[in-house]
Steps between C-alpha positions, in 0.01 A plus 500: 500500500245406764367145516168428664448239766221266379358515854466879476350569156292793624810697599658430161185611316495821704862563399408436136214749523742762635736439207221520242288783635462792254664296223368355176566128529565252219435132572690207357308179568582134454336163546494535878219755486271245333563195719206594725282489189591134452772549239830347618833677477798375302726525805484520879208420726208347315703437186428198283812338357521484122786293366462604135350846456411582140767693313442692179754280321315181596161650419607599149699188418319207660145421391449238772603751768274762342209253508567425867512871572162568340327208674634602839458870429135457405410294804691733727363818344142398579583493871757781476234734359276437802753640750384814677700805615606485863535781758849587374373568148203695633718715727722603209198591288368715784836672550508581130148644521616710798790638295771330706601232248613612155455154351584131518774323308421131527691188404176302526284393207180440701329838444397526866622859540267614224211298641560657841457847349855621435499704179870566437642148473802400292509123447867459411474123452176519304155366573309176476202694362645517149638258242720608207559356155875481446453512121254781424487678835127458556397538865229277649306502825601192700133410539462466123801268484348294782186454289713386205690253720181343629351478151813329370529279808148424627640233735686753710356569843587732782596306815338604827838556663761652268858533626579851384840642418572876505440530125171309504653169392436149633657164427245295304487124523519459122523711185428218258255603229495867596466739205696823549302820426616713207442851374155526340630775269812340350533157661822605673645399836335651807670600824351648819605862546738415784878515522636146508827403666783596265293778342563872541249745644375715207685832495184711494375336821828551680521861386149557635607352833806726507282801424263418786795465736646834388170670583503353850691599812507160675493132406335215688576141393217269607513122472803465274827319572659717228665200338378607156726762341220733394412564863861547609560752220211713624622483858846610382345805337326593824828450685686736266244771570532440876123487547355297790490126427282270710480124445209291628566128457486197727845381390826690433544660158796591280460870586462490878841662549383803300168550675422770754262254663412134451185349647499122534123449484217430257377768262134433588578614855752777437345689208153552657667613823721740306203635308317569823795687651546715189136606481 
């Protein structure tokens, strides 16, 4: 393993380019790639502490918690949806267009890879763009649910400065009087199409991520601490195949000991520089 000196990122990026040249590269991205778009990470630099993240058990069993989630989620989503792709997202989209990146496996739910122009994106933790009915399975566009929320709760306003969390949530001042949206088909309980804490990644999504990794000859982890098991499992698969593994993250990760190279720098700096060297 080679660890970069933060004072010499250009040398580390050059080494990464040497490792990746003439290879089809899969990307595994985490919250750290979106911090420069104004979306905070769960952990590390720029993280916003959350003492009680929503779990699937709480969401299903506690109506008051579910109401709080929808108030905060609605307010946060309005600002969350305005975030723009940053140079890291754009560089990956360009590398895919150039045939150097086979695809992106992302733990993020912000949709910024797709908005940046990446076409082969596997959102293993889901997306904030969709809402599901847990009773009948109907799928809704999040924008339509936002309209329903504001019709049911005309008092709700979007604050000028929303304190975003990585999943588009905020902590509202009060949830009193808020009417929770329901399925317009069957009246059932709605849930954003994201994987909550305590919930498993759907098998079809993880199999798609494994398939993308099998079709690649190198793996780059960008902006993930690899604390979540889904990411570690993919890194383990790359390790078993002995393909080059490069990790770009400001803080140490769980897989640093397995990496051929770690670069302790921001993805918005490293990925554009890497893209330029690989052109």
